[in-house]
N, C-alpha and C positions, 0 to 999 in steps of 0.2 A: 622356588621362592623360598631366602631365608627367610625367618621368623621376623627379622627385624624389619624388611622391607615390605611383610606382610602387614606388621606394626604401622609405618609410614601410609601406606597405601589405606588403611581402615582409618587411620587419623585422616588424611586428606579427603577421605569419602565423608566422614563423619562431618567435618568443617565445609567441606561445601554444601551438604545437605543442609547444615543449620545455618549458614549466610544464604542459602537459596530461601528459607523459609521466613529467613528476617528479610530479606528482600520482599520478599512475596506480601509481608504485615507491616512495612515501614512505609508510610508516608514519602514521598520522592522530597530531597531534599531543595531547601528555597534556592532557586537560581538567582544569577543576578540581574537586577533592573532591565539594563538591554538583552541579554538573554531570556528572560520570562517575556520581554515585549514581544519579540521575534518570534519566538515561539508562541505567542497567544495571537497574533496576526493570523495565522492560514486559519485559526477555529472561527476566529469572527469576522475572517474576510467574507463576503457575500458571495454566495456560488454563482458563477458567470451563468448568464442565458444566452441561448444565441440571440444575433439582432435579425435574425434572417426575417424579410418580409412574405408574410402568407399571401398566396395572389388569391383572389377573389372566387368565389364559388363557380364551378363549371358554367360554361355559358347554357350549354344545352344543345341538342342536336340541331335545331332551327335557328343557331346564332349563324352567323356570316362567316366566310372563311377567315377573313381577316382577323375576324374576333376571336375564332379559335387556335388561330395561331400566335396571337398577342396573349392569349390565356396559356397557351402550350409554353412558351417563351419563359412567360412569368413563372411558370410552374417548375422547368428545367432551372430554371435562376434559384428559384427555394431550396429545391434538393442539392444544388451545387453547394449552395451558402452552409447547410447543413451539414454536408461531407467536411466540409474545411472547418467549420466550429468544431466538428467530432475529432478532427486528426491534430487541430492546435491543443484541442483537453487531453487528447492520447497522447502528445509529445511531451506536456507539463507534469503527466502524471509518469510518466516512464521511469525517471528518477527513482521516484518516492517508492513503484512497484519494485524496482530493482532492489533499493535497496533493502525493502522488507523481504524479498525474496531471498537474500544474501543471508540476511538476520537468520531465518527459517533453516538454511542449510548449515549455518555455524550453530543453532542450537540443535538441530539434528546429529551432526558430529559430536558436538558435546557429551549429547547424552549416550551416543553408540560409546565414545570412547568410556566414559563413565562405566555404562553395563558392562565393557570389555573388561576395566580393570576389574571390578569386583566380580566378576566370574572367574576372574584369574584368581583373586584373591582366597576365593571358595576353594578352587581346586588345589590350591597348595597346602 
C-alpha cells in the first residue's frame, strides 16, 4: 500500500472515529412535527393486554360431569385465546425485530471492515 493510500485510510479512520464520537454525544436533531408525532406514538401507545376470559376456579372432584366438562371447555378456550394473542403480538413485533437484527449485522460488518482497514494500514 502506498504512503498516500495509508494517509487516506488513516484520515478516513480518524474522521470516522470523530464522527462516531460526535454522534454519540450530540442529541438527535429535531424531527418534523409529523415525524415526531409518528415516532412518539408507539412509545406512548398503551401496551395491549389479552382480552381472554379466565375460567372460574376448578369446580373440584365432587362436581358433576357436566360441570367438569364445561370448566374444561372454558379453560381450553382461555388457553387458545392466549395463544392467539401471543401469535398476533409476535407477528406485529417481527418487522421490528428483523430491522433491529439487520442493524446489528450492518454494525458488525462496519466494525469488521474498519478493523481490517486499520490492520492493513499498520502492516504497510
